[in-house]
Kinemage of the C-alpha trace (Angstrom):
@kinemage 1
@onewidth
@group {chain A} dominant
@subgroup {mainchain}
@vectorlist {calphas} color= white
{ca unk a 1} P 4.699 3.971 19.247
{ca unk a 2} L 5.319 0.365 18.175
{ca unk a 3} L 5.693 1.487 14.559
{ca unk a 4} L 8.228 4.150 15.514
{ca unk a 5} L 10.181 1.599 17.538
{ca unk a 6} L 10.150 -0.792 14.571
{ca unk a 7} L 11.471 1.896 12.208
{ca unk a 8} L 14.167 2.806 14.718
{ca unk a 9} L 15.172 -0.843 15.059
{ca unk a 10} L 15.321 -1.280 11.297
{ca unk a 11} L 17.479 1.823 10.985
{ca unk a 12} L 19.876 0.466 13.581
{ca unk a 13} L 20.028 -2.897 11.835
{ca unk a 14} L 20.629 -1.131 8.523
{ca unk a 15} L 23.519 0.841 9.974
{ca unk a 16} L 24.996 -2.326 11.498
{ca unk a 17} L 24.645 -4.218 8.225
{ca unk a 18} L 26.276 -1.341 6.371
{ca unk a 19} L 29.118 -1.199 8.831
{ca unk a 20} L 29.820 -4.916 8.435
{ca unk a 21} L 29.515 -4.733 4.643
{ca unk a 22} L 26.662 -7.228 4.597
{ca unk a 23} L 25.025 -7.891 1.244
{ca unk a 24} L 21.259 -7.533 1.035
{ca unk a 25} L 19.022 -10.337 -0.157
{ca unk a 26} L 15.888 -9.664 -2.169
{ca unk a 27} L 13.712 -10.366 0.889
{ca unk a 28} L 15.623 -7.800 2.959
{ca unk a 29} L 15.283 -5.200 0.212
{ca unk a 30} L 11.530 -5.764 -0.024
{ca unk a 31} L 11.077 -5.553 3.747
{ca unk a 32} L 13.106 -2.354 3.942
{ca unk a 33} L 11.089 -0.842 1.087
{ca unk a 34} L 7.853 -1.657 2.914
{ca unk a 35} L 9.031 0.121 6.027
{ca unk a 36} L 10.261 3.241 4.229
{ca unk a 37} L 7.871 3.732 1.319
{ca unk a 38} L 5.871 6.933 1.763
{ca unk a 39} L 2.918 5.788 -0.362
{ca unk a 40} L 2.578 2.678 1.766
{ca unk a 41} L 2.741 4.732 4.954
{ca unk a 42} L -0.002 7.018 3.618
{ca unk a 43} L -2.140 3.991 2.790
{ca unk a 44} L -1.633 2.653 6.312
{ca unk a 45} L -2.764 5.999 7.749
{ca unk a 46} L -5.866 5.870 5.566
{ca unk a 47} L -6.551 2.385 6.921
{ca unk a 48} L -6.246 3.729 10.454
{ca unk a 49} L -8.895 6.351 9.627
{ca unk a 50} L -11.262 3.620 8.458
{ca unk a 51} L -10.546 1.760 11.685
{ca unk a 52} L -11.431 4.836 13.728
{ca unk a 53} L -14.668 5.223 11.765
{ca unk a 54} L -15.525 1.586 12.469
{ca unk a 55} L -14.815 2.111 16.163
{ca unk a 56} L -17.108 5.146 16.214
{ca unk a 57} L -19.938 3.243 14.509
{ca unk a 58} L -19.903 0.776 17.407
{ca unk a 59} L -20.199 3.600 19.930
{ca unk a 60} L -23.140 5.040 18.011
{ca unk a 61} L -25.337 2.422 19.695
{ca unk a 62} L -24.691 4.053 23.089
{ca unk a 63} L -26.968 6.845 24.352
{ca unk a 64} L -26.027 10.505 24.187
{ca unk a 65} L -25.584 12.032 27.632
{ca unk a 66} L -24.989 15.688 28.489
{ca unk a 67} L -25.430 18.461 30.988
{ca unk a 68} L -27.293 21.698 30.301
{ca unk a 69} L -27.508 24.890 32.331
{ca unk a 70} L -29.263 28.181 31.676
{ca unk a 71} L -29.092 31.549 33.399
{ca unk a 72} L -32.001 33.992 32.858
{ca unk a 73} L -31.960 37.633 33.969
{ca unk a 74} L -34.846 40.133 34.061
{ca unk a 75} L -35.545 43.607 35.463
{ca unk a 76} L -38.515 45.935 35.821
{ca unk a 77} L -41.781 45.504 37.756
{ca unk a 78} L -42.059 41.954 39.063
{ca unk a 79} L -44.320 40.046 41.405
{ca unk a 80} L -42.923 37.652 43.943
{ca unk a 81} L -43.892 36.100 47.255
{ca unk a 82} L -42.502 37.194 50.556
{ca unk a 83} L -42.926 35.625 53.997
{ca unk a 84} L -44.338 37.905 56.737
{ca unk a 85} L -45.403 37.472 60.363
{ca unk a 86} L -48.787 38.713 61.570
{ca unk a 87} L -49.664 40.100 65.030
{ca unk a 88} L -50.221 36.572 66.384
{ca unk a 89} L -46.777 35.455 65.281
{ca unk a 90} L -48.007 33.345 62.357
{ca unk a 91} L -46.036 33.293 59.077
{ca unk a 92} L -47.833 33.886 55.856
{ca unk a 93} L -46.947 34.451 52.218
{ca unk a 94} L -48.007 37.665 50.563
{ca unk a 95} L -47.624 38.809 46.967
{ca unk a 96} L -45.426 41.833 46.602
{ca unk a 97} L -44.812 43.917 43.506
{ca unk a 98} L -41.784 46.044 43.164
{ca unk a 99} L -39.360 47.207 40.507
{ca unk a 100} L -35.995 45.508 40.596
{ca unk a 101} L -33.622 42.879 39.123
{ca unk a 102} L -34.060 39.098 39.272
{ca unk a 103} L -32.381 36.063 37.807
{ca unk a 104} L -32.921 32.308 37.683
{ca unk a 105} L -30.505 29.355 37.229
{ca unk a 106} L -31.710 26.057 35.766
{ca unk a 107} L -29.260 23.076 35.593
{ca unk a 108} L -30.225 19.681 34.112
{ca unk a 109} L -28.735 16.377 32.936
{ca unk a 110} L -30.213 14.612 29.937
{ca unk a 111} L -29.851 11.407 27.930
{ca unk a 112} L -31.344 10.219 24.653
{ca unk a 113} L -31.139 7.075 22.583
{ca unk a 114} L -32.632 5.986 19.283
{ca unk a 115} L -34.587 2.770 19.720
{ca unk a 116} L -35.388 2.131 16.074
{ca unk a 117} L -34.526 3.812 12.787
{ca unk a 118} L -34.814 1.051 10.215
{ca unk a 119} L -31.640 -0.749 11.398
{ca unk a 120} L -29.554 2.082 9.949
{ca unk a 121} L -26.887 1.871 12.657
{ca unk a 122} L -26.432 -1.869 12.143
{ca unk a 123} L -26.087 -1.398 8.388
{ca unk a 124} L -23.659 1.472 8.963
{ca unk a 125} L -21.556 -0.724 11.255
{ca unk a 126} L -21.413 -3.473 8.643
{ca unk a 127} L -20.563 -1.001 5.899
{ca unk a 128} L -17.722 0.520 7.921
{ca unk a 129} L -16.394 -2.964 8.662
{ca unk a 130} L -16.333 -3.713 4.918
{ca unk a 131} L -14.625 -0.380 4.192
{ca unk a 132} L -11.972 -1.142 6.806
{ca unk a 133} L -11.392 -4.622 5.371
{ca unk a 134} L -11.047 -3.127 1.873
{ca unk a 135} L -8.523 -0.572 3.155
{ca unk a 136} L -6.468 -3.381 4.689
{ca unk a 137} L -6.429 -5.151 1.331
{ca unk a 138} L -5.293 -1.899 -0.305
{ca unk a 139} L -2.262 -1.943 1.998
{ca unk a 140} L -1.453 -5.511 0.942
{ca unk a 141} L -1.888 -4.553 -2.713
{ca unk a 142} L 0.530 -1.657 -2.260
{ca unk a 143} L 3.030 -4.057 -0.699
{ca unk a 144} L 2.716 -6.405 -3.662
{ca unk a 145} L 3.278 -3.539 -6.078
{ca unk a 146} L 6.348 -2.430 -4.140
{ca unk a 147} L 7.623 -6.018 -4.074
{ca unk a 148} L 7.278 -6.227 -7.848
{ca unk a 149} L 9.170 -2.975 -8.400
{ca unk a 150} L 11.941 -3.990 -5.990
{ca unk a 151} L 12.234 -7.436 -7.584
{ca unk a 152} L 12.488 -5.892 -11.050
{ca unk a 153} L 15.174 -3.437 -9.905
{ca unk a 154} L 17.006 -6.212 -8.053
{ca unk a 155} L 17.011 -8.395 -11.173
{ca unk a 156} L 18.325 -5.493 -13.239
{ca unk a 157} L 21.248 -5.120 -10.841
{ca unk a 158} L 21.982 -8.846 -11.066
{ca unk a 159} L 21.837 -8.649 -14.858
{ca unk a 160} L 24.209 -5.674 -14.853
{ca unk a 161} L 26.625 -7.571 -12.607
{ca unk a 162} L 26.624 -10.543 -14.998
{ca unk a 163} L 27.130 -8.324 -18.053
{ca unk a 164} L 30.010 -6.562 -16.298
{ca unk a 165} L 31.585 -9.950 -15.566
{ca unk a 166} L 31.326 -10.877 -19.236
{ca unk a 167} L 32.795 -7.502 -20.260
{ca unk a 168} L 35.701 -7.927 -17.816
{ca unk a 169} L 36.339 -11.432 -19.126
{ca unk a 170} L 36.223 -10.203 -22.720
{ca unk a 171} L 38.656 -7.396 -21.937
{ca unk a 172} L 41.028 -9.759 -20.147
{ca unk a 173} L 41.010 -12.341 -22.959
{ca unk a 174} L 41.491 -9.637 -25.595
{ca unk a 175} L 44.405 -8.210 -23.616
{ca unk a 176} L 46.024 -11.661 -23.399
{ca unk a 177} L 45.506 -12.169 -27.118
{ca unk a 178} L 47.044 -8.737 -27.830
{ca unk a 179} L 50.189 -9.517 -25.809
{ca unk a 180} L 50.559 -12.812 -27.635
{ca unk a 181} L 50.079 -11.076 -30.984
{ca unk a 182} L 52.714 -8.465 -30.121
{ca unk a 183} L 55.247 -11.234 -29.667
{ca unk a 184} L 54.381 -12.638 -33.076
{ca unk a 185} L 54.610 -9.190 -34.669
{ca unk a 186} L 57.982 -8.595 -33.016
{ca unk a 187} L 59.121 -11.955 -34.376
{ca unk a 188} L 57.976 -10.900 -37.842
{ca unk a 189} L 55.474 -13.741 -38.254
{ca unk a 190} L 52.398 -11.481 -38.166
{ca unk a 191} L 51.829 -8.069 -39.757
{ca unk a 192} L 51.657 -4.890 -37.679
{ca unk a 193} L 48.148 -4.146 -38.997
{ca unk a 194} L 46.759 -7.102 -37.031
{ca unk a 195} L 48.301 -5.709 -33.845
{ca unk a 196} L 46.708 -2.349 -34.514
{ca unk a 197} L 43.347 -3.999 -35.147
{ca unk a 198} L 43.686 -5.945 -31.922
{ca unk a 199} L 44.530 -2.779 -30.004
{ca unk a 200} L 41.394 -1.169 -31.429
{ca unk a 201} L 39.386 -4.179 -30.288
{ca unk a 202} L 40.920 -3.895 -26.831
{ca unk a 203} L 39.879 -0.252 -26.709
{ca unk a 204} L 36.353 -1.260 -27.728
{ca unk a 205} L 36.349 -3.920 -25.000
{ca unk a 206} L 37.372 -1.218 -22.539
{ca unk a 207} L 34.435 0.932 -23.683
{ca unk a 208} L 32.078 -2.013 -23.202
{ca unk a 209} L 33.483 -2.631 -19.740
{ca unk a 210} L 33.071 1.016 -18.713
{ca unk a 211} L 29.545 1.051 -20.145
{ca unk a 212} L 28.673 -2.095 -18.189
{ca unk a 213} L 30.108 -0.545 -15.012
{ca unk a 214} L 28.059 2.619 -15.562
{ca unk a 215} L 24.905 0.590 -16.153
{ca unk a 216} L 25.535 -1.296 -12.928
{ca unk a 217} L 25.901 1.952 -10.990
{ca unk a 218} L 22.739 3.388 -12.573
{ca unk a 219} L 20.727 0.266 -11.717
{ca unk a 220} L 22.140 0.308 -8.194
{ca unk a 221} L 21.033 3.925 -7.912
{ca unk a 222} L 17.528 3.041 -9.076
{ca unk a 223} L 17.300 0.317 -6.443
{ca unk a 224} L 18.643 2.614 -3.721
{ca unk a 225} L 16.109 5.293 -4.625
{ca unk a 226} L 13.311 2.730 -4.627
{ca unk a 227} L 14.305 1.648 -1.117
{ca unk a 228} L 14.925 5.238 0.088
{ca unk a 229} L 18.408 4.303 1.247
{ca unk a 230} L 20.513 7.306 2.303
{ca unk a 231} L 22.961 8.292 -0.451
{ca unk a 232} L 25.932 8.253 1.930
{ca unk a 233} L 25.336 4.665 3.104
{ca unk a 234} L 27.186 1.838 1.379
{ca unk a 235} L 24.909 -0.743 -0.177
{ca unk a 236} L 25.317 -3.893 -2.194
{ca unk a 237} L 23.077 -6.838 -2.924
{ca unk a 238} L 23.738 -10.522 -2.505
{ca unk a 239} L 24.186 -12.582 -5.645
{ca unk a 240} L 22.091 -15.711 -5.174
{ca unk a 241} L 22.754 -19.114 -6.673
{ca unk a 242} L 20.293 -19.479 -9.517
{ca unk a 243} L 19.446 -22.823 -11.050
{ca unk a 244} L 17.613 -22.317 -14.315
{ca unk a 245} L 15.195 -25.076 -15.226
{ca unk a 246} L 11.587 -25.429 -16.180
{ca unk a 247} L 10.489 -26.902 -12.856
{ca unk a 248} L 8.565 -23.752 -11.986
{ca unk a 249} L 6.670 -23.993 -15.259
{ca unk a 250} L 5.303 -27.481 -14.636
{ca unk a 251} L 2.387 -26.030 -12.664
{ca unk a 252} L 1.603 -23.429 -15.282
{ca unk a 253} L -2.105 -24.138 -15.611
{ca unk a 254} L -3.796 -20.757 -15.921
{ca unk a 255} L -7.089 -21.932 -14.425
{ca unk a 256} L -5.357 -23.367 -11.338
{ca unk a 257} L -3.292 -20.231 -10.807
{ca unk a 258} L -6.390 -18.081 -11.304
{ca unk a 259} L -8.347 -19.953 -8.635
{ca unk a 260} L -5.555 -19.198 -6.173
{ca unk a 261} L -5.144 -15.625 -7.365
{ca unk a 262} L -8.768 -14.826 -6.495
{ca unk a 263} L -7.496 -14.325 -2.943
{ca unk a 264} L -5.157 -11.526 -4.040
{ca unk a 265} L -5.692 -8.101 -2.400
{ca unk a 266} L -7.056 -6.364 -5.507
{ca unk a 267} L -9.860 -8.945 -5.755
{ca unk a 268} L -10.618 -9.059 -2.039
{ca unk a 269} L -10.701 -5.248 -1.851
{ca unk a 270} L -13.234 -5.084 -4.703
{ca unk a 271} L -15.371 -7.742 -3.006
{ca unk a 272} L -15.330 -5.864 0.304
{ca unk a 273} L -16.353 -2.676 -1.492
{ca unk a 274} L -19.203 -4.622 -3.070
{ca unk a 275} L -20.341 -5.570 0.437
{ca unk a 276} L -20.056 -1.931 1.463
{ca unk a 277} L -22.249 -0.867 -1.461
{ca unk a 278} L -24.829 -3.488 -0.453
{ca unk a 279} L -24.957 -2.097 3.080
{ca unk a 280} L -25.347 1.413 1.654
{ca unk a 281} L -28.531 0.225 -0.039
{ca unk a 282} L -29.858 -0.864 3.356
{ca unk a 283} L -28.842 2.476 4.860
{ca unk a 284} L -30.719 4.378 2.149
{ca unk a 285} L -33.830 2.233 2.576
{ca unk a 286} L -33.804 2.771 6.347
{ca unk a 287} L -34.989 6.354 5.794
{ca unk a 288} L -38.396 4.985 4.725
{ca unk a 289} L -38.945 3.643 8.237
{ca unk a 290} L -40.187 5.664 11.230
{ca unk a 291} L -37.727 6.663 13.937
{ca unk a 292} L -38.472 5.952 17.594
{ca unk a 293} L -36.395 7.685 20.246
{ca unk a 294} L -36.292 7.653 24.026
{ca unk a 295} L -35.130 10.655 26.022
{ca unk a 296} L -34.964 11.557 29.659
{ca unk a 297} L -33.742 14.432 31.772
{ca unk a 298} L -33.459 15.556 35.361
{ca unk a 299} L -33.310 19.265 36.151
{ca unk a 300} L -33.996 21.896 38.758
{ca unk a 301} L -34.056 25.680 39.159
{ca unk a 302} L -33.065 28.492 41.504
{ca unk a 303} L -34.755 31.921 41.629
{ca unk a 304} L -33.094 34.757 43.492
{ca unk a 305} L -36.505 36.378 43.957
{ca unk a 306} L -37.494 33.716 46.491
{ca unk a 307} L -36.226 33.960 50.036
{ca unk a 308} L -35.266 30.265 50.043
{ca unk a 309} L -31.667 28.969 50.220
{ca unk a 310} L -29.989 27.859 46.980
{ca unk a 311} L -29.738 24.115 47.703
{ca unk a 312} L -33.243 24.014 49.159
{ca unk a 313} L -34.632 25.488 45.938
{ca unk a 314} L -32.753 22.960 43.800
{ca unk a 315} L -34.265 20.190 45.922
{ca unk a 316} L -37.791 21.593 45.801
{ca unk a 317} L -37.782 22.445 42.090
{ca unk a 318} L -36.362 19.184 40.649
{ca unk a 319} L -38.197 18.121 37.491
{ca unk a 320} L -37.458 14.589 36.181
{ca unk a 321} L -38.859 13.769 32.749
{ca unk a 322} L -39.083 10.793 30.395
{ca unk a 323} L -40.371 10.881 26.874
{ca unk a 324} L -40.746 8.978 23.629
{ca unk a 325} L -40.734 10.494 20.179
{ca unk a 326} L -41.966 9.057 16.900
{ca unk a 327} L -40.982 10.508 13.538
{ca unk a 328} L -42.751 9.114 10.481
{ca unk a 329} L -41.450 10.357 7.107
{ca unk a 330} L -44.301 11.147 4.746
{ca unk a 331} L -42.667 13.205 2.022
{ca unk a 332} L -39.108 14.499 1.814
{ca unk a 333} L -38.937 16.083 -1.641
{ca unk a 334} L -38.236 12.652 -3.180
{ca unk a 335} L -34.806 12.667 -1.455
{ca unk a 336} L -35.181 9.197 0.119
{ca unk a 337} L -36.241 7.613 -3.174
{ca unk a 338} L -33.402 9.269 -5.070
{ca unk a 339} L -30.848 8.176 -2.490
{ca unk a 340} L -32.180 4.631 -2.608
{ca unk a 341} L -31.972 4.500 -6.415
{ca unk a 342} L -28.429 5.868 -6.426
{ca unk a 343} L -27.383 3.343 -3.781
{ca unk a 344} L -28.692 0.530 -5.985
{ca unk a 345} L -26.791 1.939 -8.974
{ca unk a 346} L -23.605 2.130 -6.925
{ca unk a 347} L -24.104 -1.491 -5.902
{ca unk a 348} L -24.435 -2.505 -9.553
{ca unk a 349} L -21.286 -0.532 -10.384
{ca unk a 350} L -19.463 -2.343 -7.580
{ca unk a 351} L -20.618 -5.681 -9.032
{ca unk a 352} L -19.230 -4.716 -12.422
{ca unk a 353} L -15.976 -3.581 -10.807
{ca unk a 354} L -15.527 -6.996 -9.164
{ca unk a 355} L -16.161 -8.715 -12.479
{ca unk a 356} L -13.775 -6.338 -14.246
{ca unk a 357} L -11.055 -7.026 -11.663
{ca unk a 358} L -11.493 -10.775 -12.115
{ca unk a 359} L -11.358 -10.574 -15.908
{ca unk a 360} L -8.290 -8.337 -15.769
{ca unk a 361} L -6.613 -10.734 -13.357
{ca unk a 362} L -7.290 -13.724 -15.608
{ca unk a 363} L -5.823 -11.898 -18.613
{ca unk a 364} L -2.774 -10.873 -16.585
{ca unk a 365} L -2.181 -14.491 -15.539
{ca unk a 366} L -2.568 -15.664 -19.129
{ca unk a 367} L -0.022 -13.082 -20.257
{ca unk a 368} L 2.378 -13.868 -17.396
{ca unk a 369} L 2.215 -17.617 -18.043
{ca unk a 370} L 2.765 -17.112 -21.777
{ca unk a 371} L 5.632 -14.696 -21.162
{ca unk a 372} L 7.253 -17.108 -18.707
{ca unk a 373} L 7.108 -19.982 -21.174
{ca unk a 374} L 8.373 -17.759 -23.987
{ca unk a 375} L 11.192 -16.448 -21.768
{ca unk a 376} L 12.237 -19.981 -20.860
{ca unk a 377} L 12.251 -21.075 -24.510
{ca unk a 378} L 14.191 -17.951 -25.438
{ca unk a 379} L 16.717 -18.668 -22.692
{ca unk a 380} L 17.228 -22.264 -23.823
{ca unk a 381} L 17.720 -21.091 -27.422
{ca unk a 382} L 20.125 -18.383 -26.253
{ca unk a 383} L 21.993 -20.967 -24.180
{ca unk a 384} L 22.433 -23.193 -27.241
{ca unk a 385} L 23.566 -20.166 -29.205
{ca unk a 386} L 26.224 -19.400 -26.573
{ca unk a 387} L 27.489 -22.977 -26.722
{ca unk a 388} L 27.713 -22.848 -30.503
{ca unk a 389} L 29.320 -19.374 -30.463
{ca unk a 390} L 31.909 -20.487 -27.913
{ca unk a 391} L 32.838 -23.482 -30.036
{ca unk a 392} L 32.980 -21.324 -33.160
{ca unk a 393} L 35.137 -18.703 -31.445
{ca unk a 394} L 37.473 -21.361 -30.042
{ca unk a 395} L 37.936 -22.794 -33.510
{ca unk a 396} L 38.514 -19.375 -35.145
{ca unk a 397} L 40.839 -18.328 -32.317
{ca unk a 398} L 43.015 -21.417 -32.855
{ca unk a 399} L 43.174 -20.745 -36.579
{ca unk a 400} L 43.996 -17.073 -35.936
{ca unk a 401} L 46.838 -17.997 -33.573
{ca unk a 402} L 48.342 -20.349 -36.179
{ca unk a 403} L 47.924 -17.788 -38.955
{ca unk a 404} L 45.236 -19.743 -40.824
{ca unk a 405} L 42.587 -17.082 -40.222
{ca unk a 406} L 42.587 -13.316 -40.532
{ca unk a 407} L 41.636 -10.751 -37.925
{ca unk a 408} L 38.263 -10.024 -39.522
{ca unk a 409} L 37.093 -13.599 -38.961
{ca unk a 410} L 38.450 -13.484 -35.417
{ca unk a 411} L 36.661 -10.194 -34.675
{ca unk a 412} L 33.332 -11.422 -36.101
{ca unk a 413} L 33.497 -14.595 -33.997
{ca unk a 414} L 34.394 -12.585 -30.902
{ca unk a 415} L 31.529 -10.123 -31.486
{ca unk a 416} L 29.043 -12.952 -32.075
{ca unk a 417} L 30.115 -14.613 -28.825
{ca unk a 418} L 29.675 -11.432 -26.805
{ca unk a 419} L 26.245 -10.809 -28.315
{ca unk a 420} L 25.196 -14.399 -27.640
{ca unk a 421} L 26.328 -14.135 -24.021
{ca unk a 422} L 24.503 -10.841 -23.564
{ca unk a 423} L 21.304 -12.239 -25.110
{ca unk a 424} L 21.516 -15.292 -22.865
{ca unk a 425} L 21.858 -13.181 -19.725
{ca unk a 426} L 18.936 -10.945 -20.653
{ca unk a 427} L 16.748 -13.964 -21.446
{ca unk a 428} L 17.838 -15.626 -18.203
{ca unk a 429} L 16.873 -12.749 -15.936
{ca unk a 430} L 13.716 -11.969 -17.868
{ca unk a 431} L 12.683 -15.556 -17.251
{ca unk a 432} L 13.540 -15.245 -13.562
{ca unk a 433} L 11.460 -12.084 -13.240
{ca unk a 434} L 8.488 -13.713 -14.994
{ca unk a 435} L 8.683 -16.588 -12.515
{ca unk a 436} L 8.493 -14.104 -9.649
{ca unk a 437} L 5.368 -12.593 -11.204
{ca unk a 438} L 3.777 -16.042 -11.403
{ca unk a 439} L 4.724 -16.707 -7.790
{ca unk a 440} L 2.908 -13.520 -6.828
{ca unk a 441} L -0.241 -14.718 -8.601
{ca unk a 442} L 0.113 -18.050 -6.804
{ca unk a 443} L 0.050 -16.165 -3.497
{ca unk a 444} L 3.716 -16.858 -2.783
{ca unk a 445} L 6.084 -14.172 -1.462
{ca unk a 446} L 8.722 -12.878 -3.844
{ca unk a 447} L 12.124 -14.239 -2.835
């Protein structure tokens, strides 16, 4: 009920935010994706099943209690006792045989409890607790995966917005340059061919602007689909202020990050499953031990063949009982031994899985740290290239305006500047995304 109320509240907030035209931050997108992702909801339901199993394993320590009742019918020649009165007025019981129909009713209440079975129930409880803990970590792992996908899609939208800004700026500057060139052509100081070339460049700038706009819409669509946002709802993301420096790379020691990352869900889940496999070994070994049980019952009976009232018969015929049972396994077709061996093998496999997860994690951190450093170096080089390309284009543009340079040189400088700006933006947002991956390994939320 609380979950349904939360989803309803989020839907209302989403509608209100849409109505006000509010831009979504990365944190809001991630939270919304968590609440609407079907895979995550399925994982949460699986976790609830493990919780129910754990709850049941606690109740398994309680005794079993029940009520039984049986109704037996017979017909034919039967012997029963009947009360008669002799000549002196004394009552006596005599045996009478006659053919007829009789029935009996026997109700009882019973209870039984296992006193000892090799601590199997305790081991089962501990195993189910470990399974439940592992399932909870699976939910957190799914959230981290979703966060990574949302962050990547969010960064792609930001990159598309920046590229569109550059394309708009390029189109605007080309259009200004074309109008200025038209005046020179009309004055006869520049040839008509340069105007035609500039018009072709303006058309190419328009194509680049349309392409950038389309890419932005496609990346927006990918993000909307990832969040399961209704197609009719308006949606836009907030453009954060981003300060690019290498401050986040100062603490880029792989060993230090790895020691923190050992608390990540994928590692904790594997460790909990290792505990579960260990408890399964104890469960399998418990079958070697004898089982001691205690049972008790209280019952009665009613026979219609006796001339005694119903409740009086139930009172007279009550039969309380108490019993112990001992079951010692001697030979079970080698089943117990086989189960024990397989449980040990599963435990060894779980040990290897933990080690494999740790090795994989260390390699992932090494790769992420290397990629982050490489992305930062690439961004700084691309930034220097943009500065140089801007200076080169400014110089060529001045020469072109004074007639000291031809259109080919101007076009090459313009193309180099656009490419340098595009490369810088891609390197910038790749670096940002790699930092978010490192933050995740550090145990920090993506924001």
